[in-house]
C-alpha positions in Angstrom: 2.6 3.7 27.6 5.1 1.3 29.1 5.2 -0.8 25.9 7.0 2.0 24.0 10.5 1.6 25.4 11.8 0.4 22.0 10.2 3.2 20.0 12.2 6.1 18.5 13.0 9.1 20.7 10.7 11.4 18.8 7.7 9.3 19.6 8.6 8.9 23.3 8.9 12.7 23.5 5.5 13.2 22.0 3.9 10.7 24.4 5.6 12.5 27.3 4.2 15.8 26.1 0.7 14.4 25.8 0.8 12.9 29.3 2.2 16.1 30.8 -0.6 18.1 29.0 -3.2 15.8 30.5 -1.7 16.2 34.0 -1.5 20.0 33.7 -5.1 20.1 32.5 -6.2 18.1 35.5 -4.4 20.7 37.7 -6.7 23.4 36.1 -4.2 24.9 33.7 -5.6 26.5 30.5 -4.7 25.3 27.0 -2.6 28.4 26.4 -0.6 28.0 29.6 -0.1 24.3 28.9 1.1 25.1 25.4 3.6 27.7 26.7 4.9 25.3 29.3 5.4 22.5 26.9 6.5 24.5 23.8 3.6 23.5 21.6 0.6 25.4 20.3 -2.7 25.7 22.2 -4.4 24.1 19.2 -2.3 21.0 19.6 -3.1 20.9 23.4 -6.8 21.2 22.6 -6.5 18.5 20.0 -4.9 16.2 22.6 -7.4 17.0 25.3 -10.4 16.5 23.1 -9.1 13.0 22.4 -8.9 12.3 26.1 -12.6 11.6 26.4 -13.3 8.0 27.3 -14.9 7.1 23.9 -11.8 8.4 22.0 -8.9 7.8 24.4 -7.7 4.8 22.2 -6.7 7.3 19.5 -3.7 8.2 21.7 -2.9 5.0 23.3 -2.4 2.4 20.5 -0.9 -0.9 21.4 2.6 -0.6 19.8 4.1 -3.7 21.3 5.4 -6.0 18.5 2.6 -8.2 17.2 1.4 -9.8 14.0 -1.4 -7.2 13.6 1.0 -4.2 14.0 3.6 -5.7 11.7 1.0 -6.3 9.0 -0.4 -2.8 9.3 3.1 -1.3 9.2 4.0 -3.2 6.1 0.7 -2.2 4.4 1.1 1.4 5.5 4.4 1.6 3.8 2.8 0.5 0.6 -0.6 2.2 0.6 -0.9 4.4 3.6 -1.2 8.2 3.6 -0.2 10.6 6.4 -2.9 13.3 6.2 -0.8 16.4 7.1 0.2 17.9 10.4 -2.7 16.3 12.3 -1.2 12.9 11.7 -4.3 11.1 10.6 -3.6 7.5 9.4 -5.4 7.2 6.1 -5.9 4.5 3.5 -7.4 4.8 0.0 -8.0 1.6 -1.9 -10.1 0.3 -4.8 -10.4 -3.1 -3.0 -13.2 -2.7 -0.4 -12.5 -6.1 1.2 -8.9 -5.3 1.6 -9.6 -1.9 3.1 -12.1 -3.4 5.6 -9.5 -5.9 6.7 -6.6 -3.4 7.2 -9.0 -0.8 8.7 -10.2 -3.4 11.2 -6.6 -4.2 12.3 -5.9 -0.4 12.8 -9.1 -0.1 14.9 -7.9 -3.1 17.0 -4.5 -1.6 17.6 -6.2 1.6 18.7 -8.7 -0.2 20.9 -11.8 1.1 19.2 -14.5 0.0 16.9 -13.8 -0.1 13.1 -14.9 3.1 11.2 -17.2 2.9 8.2 -15.6 3.3 4.8 -15.9 6.5 2.8 -15.8 6.9 -1.0 -13.7 9.1 -3.2 -14.5 8.3 -6.9 -13.4 4.8 -7.6 -11.6 4.5 -4.3 -12.8 3.5 -0.8 -11.3 5.4 2.1 -10.8 5.2 5.8 -9.0 7.4 8.3 -8.1 7.1 11.9 -6.9 9.9 14.2 -3.8 9.0 16.1 -0.7 11.2 16.4 1.2 8.4 18.2 0.4 5.7 15.6 1.1 8.1 12.7 4.5 9.0 14.1 5.3 5.3 14.7 4.3 4.3 11.1 6.3 7.2 9.6 9.5 6.6 11.4 12.7 5.5 9.6 12.0 2.2 7.9 15.0 0.5 9.3 13.9 1.3 12.9 10.4 0.1 12.0 11.7 -3.2 10.7 14.0 -3.7 13.7 11.1 -3.1 16.2 9.0 -5.7 14.3 11.8 -8.2 13.5 10.0 -11.0 15.3 7.1 -10.7 12.9 8.9 -10.3 9.6 6.5 -12.5 7.7 3.5 -10.4 8.7 5.4 -7.2 7.8 6.2 -8.6 4.4 2.6 -9.9 3.9 1.3 -6.4 4.6 3.7 -4.8 2.1 3.0 -7.4 -0.6 -0.8 -7.1 -0.1 -0.5 -3.4 -0.6 2.0 -3.2 -3.4 2.5 -6.7 -4.6 1.4 -8.7 -7.6 1.8 -12.1 -9.2 1.9 -12.4 -12.9 3.2 -14.4 -15.9 4.3 -13.8 -19.5 1.5 -14.5 -22.0 2.4 -14.8 -25.7 -1.0 -14.7 -27.4 0.5 -15.1 -30.9 2.2 -18.4 -30.0 -0.3 -19.5 -27.4 2.3 -19.7 -24.7 2.3 -18.9 -21.0 5.5 -18.9 -19.0 7.7 -16.9 -16.6 5.7 -16.8 -13.4 7.0 -14.2 -10.9 6.0 -12.3 -7.8 6.9 -8.7 -7.2 6.2 -5.4 -5.5 6.4 -1.8 -6.9 7.0 1.4 -5.0 8.5 4.8 -5.5 10.7 4.8 -2.4 13.9 2.8 -2.9 14.6 2.8 0.9 11.4 0.8 1.4 12.4 -1.7 -1.2 15.9 -2.0 0.1 14.4 -2.9 3.5 12.0 -5.4 1.9 14.8 -6.9 -0.1 16.9 -7.3 3.1 14.0 -9.1 4.8 13.6 -11.4 1.7 17.4 -12.0 1.6 17.2 -13.2 5.2 14.6 -15.8 4.2 16.9 -17.1 1.4 15.4 -15.3 -1.6 17.3 -13.6 -4.4 15.0 -10.7 -5.5 15.9 -8.4 -8.3 15.5 -4.6 -8.0 15.0 -2.5 -11.1 13.6 0.9 -12.2 10.6 0.7 -14.6 8.5 3.9 -15.0 10.7 6.9 -14.7 9.8 10.3 -13.3 8.2 12.8 -15.7 6.2 10.2 -17.6 2.4 10.4 -17.8 0.4 7.5 -16.2 -3.3 6.7 -16.0 -4.7 4.4 -13.2 -8.4 3.8 -12.8 -9.3 6.9 -14.8 -6.9 9.2 -13.0 -4.1 10.7 -15.1 -1.0 12.5 -13.8 2.7 12.9 -14.3 5.1 10.8 -12.3 7.1 12.8 -9.9 9.3 9.8 -8.9 10.8 6.7 -10.4 8.9 3.5 -9.9 11.0 0.6 -8.6 10.1 -3.1 -8.8 11.4 -5.9 -6.7 10.8 -9.3 -8.2 11.1 -12.9 -7.3 11.3 -15.3 -10.3 11.8 -19.0 -11.0 9.1 -21.5 -10.1 11.1 -22.8 -7.1 11.5 -19.3 -5.6 7.8 -18.5 -6.2 6.7 -21.7 -4.5 9.0 -20.8 -1.6 7.4 -17.4 -1.5 4.0 -18.9 -1.1 5.3 -21.1 1.7 7.3 -18.6 3.7 5.5 -15.3 3.0 2.4 -15.5 0.8 -0.6 -13.1 0.5 -3.4 -12.5 2.9 -5.3 -10.7 0.1 -7.7 -13.2 -1.3 -7.5 -12.2 -4.9 -3.7 -12.2 -5.0 -3.4 -15.4 -3.1 -5.9 -17.1 -5.5 -4.0 -15.9 -8.5 -0.7 -17.2 -7.0 -2.3 -20.6 -6.4 -3.7 -20.7 -10.0 -0.4 -19.9 -11.6 1.4 -22.5 -9.5 -1.2 -25.1 -10.4 -0.8 -24.1 -14.1 3.0 -24.5 -13.9 2.5 -28.3 -13.4 0.7 -28.6 -16.7 2.2 -29.2 -20.1 3.1 -26.2 -22.3 0.3 -26.8 -24.8 -2.4 -26.9 -22.1 -1.3 -23.9 -20.1 -2.5 -21.2 -22.5 -6.1 -22.6 -22.9 -6.4 -23.2 -19.2 -5.1 -19.7 -18.2 -7.2 -17.7 -20.8 -10.3 -19.6 -19.9 -10.0 -18.2 -16.3 -8.3 -14.8 -16.8 -8.9 -11.9 -19.2 -6.6 -8.9 -19.9 -7.7 -5.5 -18.5 -5.2 -2.9 -19.6 -1.8 -4.5 -18.8 -3.2 -6.9 -16.1 -4.7 -10.3 -16.3 -7.7 -10.5 -13.9 -9.9 -13.5 -12.9 -13.0 -13.9 -14.9 
């Protein structure tokens, strides 16, 4: 794992333990004796050694050298990833099948294995990869993560905006007006959004951070209702010039979001009287969102 010299100490230590466990196993040591020697449970040792079979070795040797793929996955994981407990399984759960197939394919590439088939959980598609090393890497302090991937800042931002981002406009049905195009991201972790804002600031943007839905309020998304345990923060970029700049310097890889951004920028070139008819002939309102017909 020579490519891990820039990774956090906790991750290097875990890799060292894994490699020592494999070496002790080759010397004929039992899982119990290996665990005692390394200060970990025999179950963890067994978990590592089961993954050392050739067909699954990629689970523990991801390519964590800075790259476009890793930066995109890291950004997307901050938005929509889930760490599945102590076993550190990297899990995604999305309603957008195409998006999940894309990000799942990148994770598989990083792990050096074939993409896994998607599962289903109600209205959501799911995929999960077993990799302690990749999980620890993705869950490290966000500032260290950004620093490690600083040469691929655009890919990192694209991943986060594909996961948590949106593009929208203000529609006044009573007056048949459409205006106020802006791009934004929403998340419950202010540290993530501060890191994203710093990356956007470095590109010459002036994003605005605000609290919208406060903790304790009830919310319903795709048929699921629960009480918010955290505040929801929004980071937004407004003004037609800034939005055009966003498309040029960052943009979306997600096809639906990229298409909507292109549509709204095209609409912005039309006269005020034409915009409403043009927009409502292509988009309809579902809940609080305008979606392509």
